[in-house]
N, C-alpha and C positions, 0 to 999 in steps of 0.2 A: 704332171709329175715326171721326174727324170728316171731313166733306167739305172739300176744299181747293180754292180758286180762285186761280191764279197770274196776275198781270198784269205785263207787262214790255214794253219796247221792243225793236226789232229787234236792236240790238247785244247784247242779253242773251238772245237766243232759245236759243242752244246751252246756256247755263247753266240756263235755265228748263226745257229739255227733260231735262237730267240730273237736275235737282231733282224733276221730275215722275216720272221713272222710279224714283228711290229712294223717294219717298213712297208710290208705288203698291206697291212691294215691302213696305212696312210696313202694308199693308191700308188705305191711305187712298184715297178716291175723288177724283181730281185732275182739274181742268179748267184748260187753259192758254189765256189770251187775250193774243196778241202783236200789237202794232200798234194804230193808231188805230181802224180799222173794227171789229175784234173787241172791243176794250175798250169803246168807247162803246155798241156794240150789246148788250152783256151787263150794263152797269152798272145799268140800271133793275131788272132781275130780281134781281140780286145783293143789292140793298138789303134786300129783304124775306126773303131766304133765310137759313137758319141754317147758314152755312158760314164757314170761316176764310179770310180774304183775305190773300194774300201778295203784297206789292208789292216788285218788284225795282228798286232804285235803282242803275241802271248809269250810265255816263258821259253818255248822252243823255237819260236819264229825267227829270232835274229840269227840263229845258227843254220838256218835252212837256205840253201843257195837259190832256190826258185822264188823265195820271197824277196830276196834282193834283186833278182832279175825283174820282177814285176815293178818294184819301186824305181828302178832305173829306166825301164822301157816306157812306162806310162808318163805322159807329160804332167808336170807338177800342177797345172791348172785343173786337172781331172782327178787328182789324187786326194783321198781323205783317209787319214791314218788314225787309228784308235789303239790305245795301249791297254792291254789286259793285264800286263805285268811290267815292272820297271825294266829298263835296258833296251829301249828302242834304238836302232842304229842311227847314226848321224848321216843325214842325206840332204841334198839340195831341195828343200821343200818350201812352198809358199806360205804354209800355215803350220803352227805347232801341232804336235800329236795330241789328240783328245784323250784325257785321262778317264778310262772306264774301269779302273781297278776296284772302286767301291760300288760299282753299279750292280743292282740286284734284279734287273729285268723290268723296271718300271718306266713308264713314260711320264714326262713332265719334270724330270730332274735337271740339274745343271748340265750334266754330260749329254743327255738326250737333246736338250735345247741347242747346245753347241753343234751337235751332229746335224740337226735339222737345218740350222742356219748355214752350215758349210755346204750341205747338199744344194740349198737354194743358190749359193754363190756359184757353184759349178754349173747349175742349170742356166743361170744368166750368162755365164761365159760361153757355154756351148750353144745356147739358143738366145741370142740377144733380141730384145724387143724390136719389132719392125717399125720403121718410121711410117707415119700416116701417108697414104698416097696423095699425089699432087691434086687429083680431082677433089678429094675430101677437103684439102686445105683451101682450094679455090671456092668450094661451096660454102665453107665456114666463113671465108672472107666476104662473099656476096651476102650471106645471111646477116653478118654484122653490119655491113653498109646499109642493107635494107632496114634493119632495126633502128639504126641511128637516124636514117631519113624519116622513117615513120614517126619516131619520137619528136623530131624537129617540126614536122608538119602538124602534129597534135598540139605542140606548144604554140605554134603560130596561130592556129585556129582558136586556141583558148584565150588569146590576148583580147582585152576589151577594145571595142571599136572606138576610133578617134572621133570626137565630137566636131562637127563642122562649124565653121565660123558663123554661118547664116542661121543655124538653129539657135533659138533662145535658150538661155540658161534656165535652170529650174527655179532659181531665186527670182528671176525676172517675170515669171508667169504669175498670173492672177490666181486668186483662190478658186475662182469658178472654173479655171482651166485645169488645175492640178489639185487633186483631192489630197492635200497634205495636212497633217495635224498641226495645230498651233495653240496659242494661248486663248482662253475663253474668258468672257467677262462674267464674273460671278456676282450674284445678287443675294444679299443676306435675307433670310426669311424674317417676317415680323416676329417680335417677341411676344410672350404670353400677355404682357400688360396691354399691348396694343389691340388685342383681340376683344371685340365687344360681342358678348353672347346675348342673343335675343331670347331670353328665357320667358316662359309663360307667366302671367301674373298670378299671384296667389289667389286661391279660391275664396278665402275669407279675409275680411278687413282686419286691421289691427285691433287687438282686444286689450283693454285696460284691466290688468289682473288685480288692481288695488281695490276693486269693488265687486259685488256679486254679479254674475253673468246671467242674463236671461236670454233664452233662445230668440225671443221676439226682437231683441235689440241687435242681433247679429246681422250684419250687412253682407249679403252674398255678392261676390264679385261676378261680373259677367264672364262666363267661361268661354274660351275660344272654341270655335267649331272644330271638333276633333274628327268629324267624318262628313262625308258627302250626304246630302239629303236623298232620301229614297224617292222612288217614283210617286208613291202615294202622298208623301209630304209635298212634293212639287205640285201635284195636282190640287192639293189642299190650298197651297199658296195662291193658286189661280182662281179660287172660289171667291166671287165678289161679296158674298154674304158672310164671309168668315169674320170680317172686322166689325160687323154690326152686333150689338148685343144689348 
C-alpha cells in the first residue's frame, strides 16, 4: 500500500479525519495536514517524497493560497483531488476531481471505488513492477526446453515397435502356435424321438378284462435283479445239493 498525505482546510477537517481513518483501515500510511501552518510547513518535504497527495476542495479551500500552492507544486501524477463542495479551481490535472459531495462516510460506494482506483494508479506510477531477473528467465527457458524434451522422449518410447520382415505374421501362424479364438464345429444333439429308453418290463402280463380274472391264471413276469446277491445267497448257490429235490 502507498503512503497518503491529505491536505485540507478547517471546514473539511471532520471529513478529512474520516477519510484518514478509512484509508488506514486499508493498510495505508496516512498523514493529515489541516490549516495554513501545517500545510505550508510540510509542502517542501512532500515535493521530494513518493507519496500520493490528496487535496480536499471544500467550500473554503479554493480561496486559500496554500491549497493552490500544493496543487501547483506537486506533480500531477501524484495528485488526487476530491471535491467536498462545488467550485474546484481549474488546474492542469491528469484526472478529474472525484465528487464526494454526497458521500456519508461509507466504503464501497462509487466515490470510494474511484478514490481507491486512483490511489492504485499513483502507486503503479511511483513504484512500477520490476522486470524478472535474467537468471529467472534463463531458468524458465531451460525448464521449458527440458519439459518439451521429456515429452518428446515419452512419446517416442510409447510408439509401437516395428515388426521385422523375418518375423511371421499372426495370420500365418498355426493354431497350435498361437492360441487365438476362432470358429468351432457345432454338433446338434439327438432329438427326443431318437432316444430309446431301456425301461424294465412290466411285472404282470396283459390281462383280458372282458372275462373274470383268477389269480391262478396270472402270469408273473420275471423281474430283473434289482440288487446284488448277499453272501449267504452266493454260498447257497455253491451248494451242490440245492438243485436236487
